[in-house]
N, C-alpha and C positions, 0 to 999 in steps of 0.2 A: 456521570463519569464511569460508574460501575458497569453500565450497559455497554459503553464503548470498549472497556476491557474484556467483557464477556464476549462481545462480537469478535474481537481479535483472537481470543482463545479458541472460539468455535472455528474461525478461519484457519487457525494453525492445524487443528485436527483434520479439517476438510482437506487442506493442502497435503498433509501427510498421507491421507487415504489416496489421493491422486498419485502421489509419489510411489506408493506401494503398487498401485495398478500399473504404472509405467515400468517399474523395475521388473516385476514378475512377468509382464506381458512381452517386454521387448529386449531385456538384457540377454546376452548370449549365454551367460551363466546365471543361475538363480542367485541374486544378490539383493538383500533387503537394503533400503535406504537407511542412512544413519538416523537413529532416534534422538540424537543430541539436540536437534532443533525443537522437538517436542518437550524434552526435559528443560531446556532453556525457557521455553514458552511458559511452562507451568511455574517455574521459579519466578519469572518476570510477572506473571499474573498474581501470584501470592504477594510478592514484594510491593507491586503497584497497588493492590487492593488494600494493603496495610497502610501505605503512605497516604492514599487519598482520604482516609478516615481522619487524618490530622492535617490535611493540606490547607495551607494558608495562602501561599503565593500561587497565582493562577498559571504562570508560565511553567511551573514544575510538572503539571499534568501533561503538557504537550511534550516535555522531555521524555516522560515515561511512555506515552503512547507511540512516539516516534521510535524509541528503542525497540518496543514491541513489534512495530511494523518492520523494522530492519531484520528481526529474527524471522518473521514470516516470509519476507521476500528472499532472505538468504537461503531458506529451505528450498524455495522454488528454483533459485539460480543453481544451487547445488545439484538438484535433481536434473535440471536441464543440461548442464555442462557434463555431468557424469554420463548421462544417456548419450549425448552427441559424441563424446570422445570415445565411448566404448563401442558404439555402433559404427562409427566412421573412422577409417584408418587415416590419421594425419601424420605428416612428418613433424619434426620439432618446430620448424619455423611456421608451418601451417597452423599448428596448435596454438602457438603464441599469437599469430595473427587473428585467429578466430576468437580467442579469449580476449585479446586487446580490443577488438572491434566491439564485442559484447559489452565490455566495461565502458568504453567511450560512449556508446549509444545510451547505456543506462545512466551514466553520470550527466550527459548532455540533456537527456529528457528530464531528469530530476531537477537540474539547475533551471531549465526553462519553466517547469511547473512552479518551482519555488519563486521565481521572479514574477510570473503571472499572478500567483496568489498574493504575493506581497503587494503588488501594485493595486490589485482589486481590493484588498483589505484596507489599504490606506485611503483609497477613493470612497470606501463605504463607511468611513468613520462616523459620519453623522447619522447614517442609517442605523448602525448598530447602537448608537447612543439613544436614538428615538425608540428602538425596539426594546430597550432595557438591558441589552446584553452588556453594554459598556458604560461605565460611569467614570469620567476623567476628573471629576471634582473631588469626590471622596476616595476614588480609587477602588473600583469594584468591577468584577467580571462575573456575570450571572449565567451559570451553565443551564439554567432552566429556560432562558430565553433563546430564541434561534439566532445563530450567527449568520450574517449576510456578507457575501462577497460581491454582490450586485444588487440592483433594485429588486424588491420582492416580486414585482410583476415580471421582470425578466427571468428570474429564477423559476417562477411558476411556468412560464412558457417553455423553458429548457426542460423542466421535468415532464411537461406534457409531451414534448417531442420524443423524449427518451422512452416514455410509456408507449408511444405509438410504434417506435422502432422495436420494442420488446415483443410486439405481436408477430414479428418476422422470425422469432426464434425457432418455431417448428419447421419452417422452411429451411433455415440454416442448418438445423440438426439433420434433416433428411438429406440435404446436400452433402453434409459431412459424411454420413453413412455411405452414400453413393460413391464418394471419392475413396473412402477407406476400402471398399470392396475391390477397387481397381489397382490398389497399390500393394507392393510386397511388404513382408513383415519388417524388414530393416528400414524401408522408407517410412512406414507408419511410425516406427520408433523415433526416427529423426524428426518427423513432423510433431509428434507428441512432445519431444524435448524442446522444440522451438516454441510450441504453445505454452509449455511451462515457463520458458524464459519470458514470453510476452506477458503471461499472468504475473510473474514476479515484477516486471516493469510496471504493470498496472497497479499493483499493490504499493510499490515504492513511490511511484509518481503521484498516486492518489493521496498518500500521506505526506507529500511535500508541503501541503497546506499547513501541517502542524508546526514544522520549524518556521514557516512564514508567520504564523500566529505568535509563536514563541518570541521571535526576534522583534516583532512589532509591539508586543506587550512590553518588552524590555526597553524599546525605544520610547514608548509613551511614558514609561516610568522615569526615564532620564530627562525627557523634555519637560514633563509636568512636575518633576521632583516629588513623585508620589510612589506609593507601593500599591500595585493592583492586586487586590486580594480576591479570594473566592467568596 
C-alpha cells in the first residue's frame, strides 16, 4: 500500500516538472504553474500514509488512492487547458465548446474504463479467490497477493505485447523530435498542451480500476453480509 502511495507522489512531482517545462517554454509571458497541486499531493500523501497504518476496511485504501489520482490528473488538466487557452485565441463560445468537449471525453473515457474493470473484476472473482487475494468466507483482502482482472495467462500475454511495443519508443522519440523541428513555437505549445491533456486522461482512466474495486468490495460485503478487511 505504501509503495502505491509513493508511486503517486513521485508521479505528482514528475507531472509538476513537465508543467514547469511547458509553461516556461511556451507561455507568452513567463508564468509558473500553480503549486497548489503539489501542496495537495503532499498533504494527501501524509494523511493517506497515516491512515493505512491503522487501516481495517479494504475499500478505504481505494478511496484514498483514487482521491490522490484525481489530484495528479487535475494538475495535468490544469496545465493543458491553461496552455491551450493562453496560446490560442478563442471567443467565448469557442472556449466553452473546447472545455466542454474535453470534459465530455474525459468523463466518457473514465466511465467506460470503470465499467470494463468492474465487469472484469466480477468475472475474475474465482481467480482472485484461488490466488489468495480475496477471501469471501472470513472476509479478507490480501494486498500481498496479486489482483487479477483476467486469467493470469492472458495478463502475461498482454504484458509481453506491451514490452514489445515499448521497444519502439526510440523510434517514436526520434519521430517526435523531427516533427518538433518543423513546427512553430505556438504550435509546439498547443501540441504540448494536448499531450498533457492526454496524459491526464491516461492517469485518470488508469485509476478507474480503483473505484471499480471499491464498489465491488462493498457489493461483496452486502451480498455475503461480511466485512472485507485488510
